[in-house]
N, C-alpha and C positions, 0 to 999 in steps of 0.2 A: 590666830586661825581657829577654825572650828574643830571640834573633837571628832576624830574619825570614828571612834566607838559609838558616839551619839548619832552620827550620820548613818552608820551601819544599822543601828537598832531603831532609828526613827526617820528613815529616809523620806517617806511620803510627807510627814509633817514638816520636816526641814525644807524639802523641795517647795512645799506650799508657801513657807515663809520667804524663801528666796525669790519666789515668783512675784512677790510684792515689790521687789526692786526692778523687775522687768524680766523679759523672757530669755535673756542671754545667758543666765546662769543655770546650768544643768548638772545634776549629780550623776547622770547615767554613766559617763565615761569613768568617773572616779570609782563608782561602785563596781563596775566591771573589772577594773584593775585590782581593786581591793579583794574581790572574790577570787581572782586568778592567783594573787599573791598568797591568799589563805590556803588555797588548794595546793600550791607548790610547797608552802611551809609544812603542811601535813605530810606530803610526800617525803620531804627531806627529813622530818622528824621520825617518820616510820623507818626510813632507811638508816638513820643514825642509831635508832633503837635496835634495829636488826644487826647493825655492825657491832654495837656494844655487846649484845648477847653473844654474837659469834666470837668476839674477842675472848670472852670467858671460856667458850667451848674450845677454842684453839689452844688457850693456855692449859686447859684440862687434858686435851689430847697430847700436847707436848709433854706434860708432866707424867702422863702414863705411857709415854714413848710410843704413841700411835701416830699414824699418818694424818697430818692436818693440811696437806698441800691443796687438796680439792677445796676445802673451806677457805683457805687463804686466797686462792685464786678467785673464788666467788666474791669474797670481801673486797678484793681489788677492783672488781667490776662495780660493786656497790659504792665504793669510795669515789670512783670515777663519776658515777651518777650524781652523788652529793656535790662533787666539785663542779659539775655542770649546772646544778640547780642553784647553788649559792649566789653566783653573780646575777642570775636572772631574778632571783628574789630581791637582791640589793638594788638592782636597776628599777624594778617595779616599786620598791619602797621610795626611791628618789622621785620617780614620776608621780606617785601619790602625794608626796610632800609638796612638789611643785604645783600640783592641781589645788591642794589645800591652800597654798599661798595666794592663789588667784581667785579664791571664793570669798566674797565679802562677808561681813558680820551679818547676823540676823537682826532685822528691825524689832525693837521692843513692841509689845502689844499696844502700848500707848501712842505709838507713832501714827500720825494720820496717813491713810492710804492715798496714793496718788502717783502720777507719772512723772511730773517735773515741778519746777518752782511755782508754776501757776496753781498747784494744788497745796502749797504750803499754807499753814494756818496762823493768822495773827493772834497771839495770845493776849497781849496787852500793849498799850501805848503809854508813854510818859512824856511830860513836858508840853509846853506851848510853842507852837511854831512861830518864829519871829515874823512880824509884819514890817514892811518897808514902804517909805513914801518915794521910792525910786525902784528901778528894775534891778534886782540883785544879780550880781555877776558870779560866775563860777570861780572856784579857787585858783584856777590857772591864771585867769585875767587879773584877779585881785593880787596874787603873789607876784606876777611879773611886773605889774604896775608899781608895786611897792619895792621892787628890786630885792625881793627876798627869795624868789624862786628863779632858777635859770635852767631851762631845758636845752637851749642851744649849745652852751658850753659843755653840758653833760653829754650831748650827742657827739660833740667833737672829740671828747675824751673816750667815750665808751659805746656810743650808738644810741638807738632809740630805746625808750622805756627806762631811762635813767634821769635823775634830777640832782641839781646842786642847790643846797640851801645856803643863803647868804645873809650876812649882817644879822638883823634881829630875827630872821627866819631860822637861822642856825640856833640862836638862843632859845627860840620858842620850842623847837624840836627837843633840845636838851632839857628844857623845863618840863615838858610833857613826860619825858622818860622818867625823870626824877620824881615827879608827882605820882605817876602810876606805881613805881617801885615802892615809894614810901607808904602809899595808901595800903597796898597789899601786904607789906611787911608789918607795919606798925598797927594797922587797924584790922586787917583780916587774918593775921597770924601765919603768913606764908614764910618759908625759909628761902632766903635769896641764894642763888648759885650763879656762877659765871662758868660758861662751858665753851669748848672749842666750836668754831664755826665750820670745821671740816670733820666728817665722820666716815667710818668704814662701811662697807656694804651690809655687814651684819646689823648695824644700827638702823640703817634705812629699811632693811627687811623686817626688823622687829616692830616698828610702828606702822608698817604697811605701805611705805612708799615704793619699796621693791618687792617683787619684780613688776608690779602693775603699772607704776607711773614713772618709769625710768626716763621717758622722753621729756618729762617736766623738770628734770634735775640737771644741775650743772655738775659735770664730772671732771676731775683733774686728768689731764692728758697722760702724765707720767707716773701717777700714783693711784692706787685703789682707794681714792677718797672722793667724797661728794661734798659740795657746799650745802649747808643745811637749808631746807625750805621753811623751817620753823624750829623754834627751840624745843618743841615737843619731842623731836628726834633724840638729841643728846640727853635731855633731862630724863625722859622716860627710860632710856637705855642705861642710865646710871645704876639701876638695880637689876640689870640683866643677869640671869643665872645666879640670883641671890634668893635667900629666904629672909624676908623682912620680919623683924620682931613684931608680933601682933600688938604689943603695947605701944608701938610707934604709929599705928594706924588710927585714923587717917594721917598720911604723910603728905604735906602740902609744900610745893616749891613754886617760887616765882623767879623768872629769868628774863633779862633783857638780852636780845641778840639782834644783829642784822640778819636778814633772811634773803634767800636767793632762789628765784623761780624763773624757769625759761618761759613760762606761759605759752608753751607750744600749742596748746589747744584753744588759744584765744586770739588767733590771728585776726587783726583788724578790729578787735574789740577793746574799748577803753584805752585807745592809744594816746589820749590827751590827759595831761595832769598826773596826779599822784596815785590814782586809784589802782592801777595794775602795772607796777614797775617790776623790773628784773631784780632790783635790790631795794629793800625797805626795812624799816625798824619795827620791832614788835616786842611787847612785854607779854610773856606767856605764863599761864597758870597750869600746873600739873598736879594731879592727886593720885595717890595710891590708897585704896580703901578696901574694907571688907565687903564681900558681895552683897550682904543684906543692907549695907549703907549706901550703895552706889547711886541709886536714883535720888535719894535725899541729898547726897553730896552734889549731884548735878544741879539741883535747884539752888543750893548754896553757892556753888561756883558761878552760876549765871548771875545771881544777885550781886556777887563781888564785882563782876565785870560791869554790871549795870550801875553800881554805885559811883564808879569813876566818871561815868557819863552824866549822872545826876549832879555830881559835884561841879562838873564843868558847865552844867545847865545847858546841855545839848539835847534837843528832843530826839527820841528814839522809839523804836518798837521792838518787841520780842516776837520772833516767828518760829514756830515748830516746823521743822522740815518734814515733808512727806516721805514715804518709803522710797519713792522713785528719785528723790533729790538728795537722799542721805549719803554722807561720805562713805567711802569704801569700808573703813574699819569701825565705823560708828554704829551703835545700837539705837542711839537717840541723840538728836542735836537741836539746840536752840540757836538761831542766829539773832544777833543784835544788829539792828539797822538804824543808822542815824539819818536824820532829815538833812538834806542838802538843798537849801533854797535856791542857790544859783542854778542847779540842775533841775530842780522841781520834782525830785523824787528821793526815795530812801536808798541808802547804800550800806551794804554789810560792813561792819566794823569788828565783829567778833563772832566766832562759832564756838559754842560750848557743848562738848560731847562726852557721852558715856560710852566707853568701848567694851564694857563688861570685862570678860576674861580673854577677849580676842587678842589684844596685844600681849598680855601677860603670858598666854600660851605660846606665842611666837618667841617671846624673850625668856621664858622659863622663870617667871617671877612669882614666888609663892610665899605663904605664911602658914603658921600652924594654928588651926582653929582651937576651940575650947576642948576638943577631944584629942588634941595633939596630932591631928591628921593634917597632912600637907594639902593645901588648897591654893588655887591660883587667886591672886588679888584681882581686883577690878581697877582699871586705870581710867582717868578722866583728864581732859585738858580743855582750855579755852583761852582765847586772846584776852589779855586784860589791860588794854586792848591794842589794836594796830595803831602805831604811832602816826604814820603818814596820813592815814584816813582821819585820825583825830585832828591832825594839823589842818587838813583840808576842810573838815567840818567846822573848825573854829573860824577859819578865814571866811567861810560862807555865812555862818550864823551870826558872826560878830562884826561883819563889815558895816562901814558907815558911808553916808552919802558922799563925803569928801574923798572916799577911797581908802581911808585908814581902817584899821582893825583894832577893836578893843580886845585886850587880853583878859580872859576869865579871871575873876578875883582870886580863885583858889591857886592860881599859878603865880601870883605877884611875888611871893616870897622866893620863887625860883628864877625870877627875871630881874633881880636887883632893883625891884621897885618900879620897873618900867610897866606902865599900864596900857599903853597904846602904841601900835606900830604905824608910823606915818612914813611917807616917802622922804628919804634923806634929802 
């Protein structure tokens, strides 16, 4: 969340930065409540100081055996006033905290200005788009023809937006997961963790999913637990309410999880295939860094995600999100978008973001700087990358005229030497 002190002292500048995200975020109500709380606090402090002074006077009067009943009665009235003020102050503090939880992070000055995805900026492109002497099909047609994807049985089991991977399709998914993990651990120096797929509300609040995006989450009916939408949630919360040793920064984690999203805001969008399912696999990269390193570390994290696509030899582009398309908690984001020849356009496969101290402030994650002063860390994360979309991109970019699919060479050691997927 944002720092209320900074908002109080720089309200016009911060409001100007928030306006880059759109007109819906206003600080006016927050500032009014903060001003009212400050006024009530001063009143309460004055009354408490008056009561403390009177307590000494009462003690003196009693010691000298003088009548203190009038002053005692007056202080009873003062105590009643304090008792009435305290819950109002507490209530305002909670309202202010809730408002802060619903205010997004400020865009970094390097973020392109814009209203929506049409204003995003392509930074670079990599790879050569494959050419075909036949009309390329989308991954759904390719996968169903090869009998490695089955959406009908998945719908029978669970409903729409689920998939079953079969035969060599299941093998390919597992191979992609292992390849991504090995690359990030052995080549990029990330520490692997395995985490729960269910987390408590505090964890969701820490990374910014709650309270803003509750409608997008799957919640357990009988327990205060949520299915994770991304490994970012449990991994980043591992250090909640901790002081990280500065010598360990930057701290880099990689984690495979299944992810679960209701996709409540995407009704009728991408209902076909693997692009927008309720359950999908992902390998996530998470970093904890010193503030002065965070934007440099964002570039490095993005390059780590790019490299797995380069090793798979899948064409992609890097896009800087504009201020209006920026994620709620992010100060700056690069999207990686892979080329999908069957669809004829690019698809997002990773978002790499710097959250500055926004998440760390919500989770109370700090370190001691060179002056031994406690500071909030900066947090970053990015998909390294989404498994289902990588699976789909391989089917579309490596499809052959006879309907088979070549397996990228870098995956062969994970597929028991199988180099091509053909219909059984």
